[in-house]
C-alpha positions as CSV (number, residue, x, y, z in Angstrom):
1,M,4.0,-7.0,15.2
2,P,3.8,-3.5,16.5
3,I,3.8,-0.8,13.8
4,F,4.0,3.0,14.2
5,L,2.6,5.1,11.4
6,A,2.8,8.9,11.2
7,Q,0.9,11.0,8.7
8,G,0.9,14.8,8.1
9,S,-2.6,16.2,7.5
10,T,-1.3,18.5,4.7
11,D,0.7,15.8,2.9
12,N,0.0,16.2,-0.8
13,R,2.4,13.3,-1.9
14,V,0.9,10.6,0.2
15,P,-2.7,11.6,0.9
16,P,-3.9,10.9,4.5
17,R,-6.5,8.5,3.1
18,V,-3.8,6.2,1.7
19,T,-2.2,5.9,5.2
20,E,-5.7,5.4,6.8
21,D,-6.4,2.5,4.4
22,H,-2.9,1.0,5.0
23,R,-3.6,1.2,8.8
24,A,-6.9,-0.7,8.3
25,R,-5.2,-3.4,6.3
26,L,-2.5,-3.9,8.9
27,C,-5.2,-4.1,11.6
28,R,-7.1,-6.7,9.7
29,A,-3.8,-8.7,9.3
30,G,-3.4,-8.7,13.1
31,S,-0.8,-6.1,13.6
32,R,-0.7,-3.7,16.6
33,V,-0.9,-0.3,15.0
34,E,-0.3,3.1,16.5
35,F,-1.1,5.9,14.1
36,D,0.1,9.4,14.8
37,R,-1.8,12.0,12.9
38,V,0.1,15.3,12.7
39,P,-2.0,18.4,11.9
40,G,-0.5,21.0,9.6
41,V,2.5,18.9,8.5
42,G,3.3,18.0,4.9
43,H,5.3,15.2,3.3
44,L,8.8,16.7,3.3
45,S,9.0,17.6,7.0
46,M,7.1,14.5,8.3
47,A,10.1,12.4,9.2
48,E,11.7,15.1,11.2
49,D,8.4,16.0,13.0
50,A,7.6,12.3,13.7
51,A,11.1,11.3,14.9
52,P,10.7,12.1,18.6
53,A,7.5,10.1,18.8
54,A,9.1,7.2,16.9
55,L,12.1,7.2,19.2
56,D,9.8,7.2,22.2
57,R,8.0,4.1,20.9
58,I,11.4,2.4,20.2
59,G,12.4,3.1,23.8
60,H,9.2,1.7,25.1
61,R,9.5,-1.5,23.1
62,S,13.1,-1.9,24.3
63,A,11.9,-1.5,27.9
64,G,9.3,-4.2,27.4
65,V,6.3,-1.9,27.4
66,R,3.5,-3.5,25.3
67,A,2.8,-1.6,22.1
68,P,-0.5,0.3,22.1
69,S,-2.9,-0.3,19.2
70,E,-5.8,1.5,17.6
71,C,-7.0,-1.8,16.1
72,G,-8.9,-2.9,19.2
73,E,-8.2,-6.1,21.1
74,P,-9.1,-9.5,19.6
């Protein structure tokens, strides 16, 4: 299953390490994970800042483009 994660580097509610660990677990479970690390962005504005990238990914999946992955190929 393709999964898109986005994490702001200055998020003090969900520390970046938590999202990194979650990404690693998803990869081990066989998911295709794309992880967008956004420098200088905190928790409260992350959804707005990540929305354009998320919408691009949705458009690509709808067009049949294979999801990229940072997990490596099996």
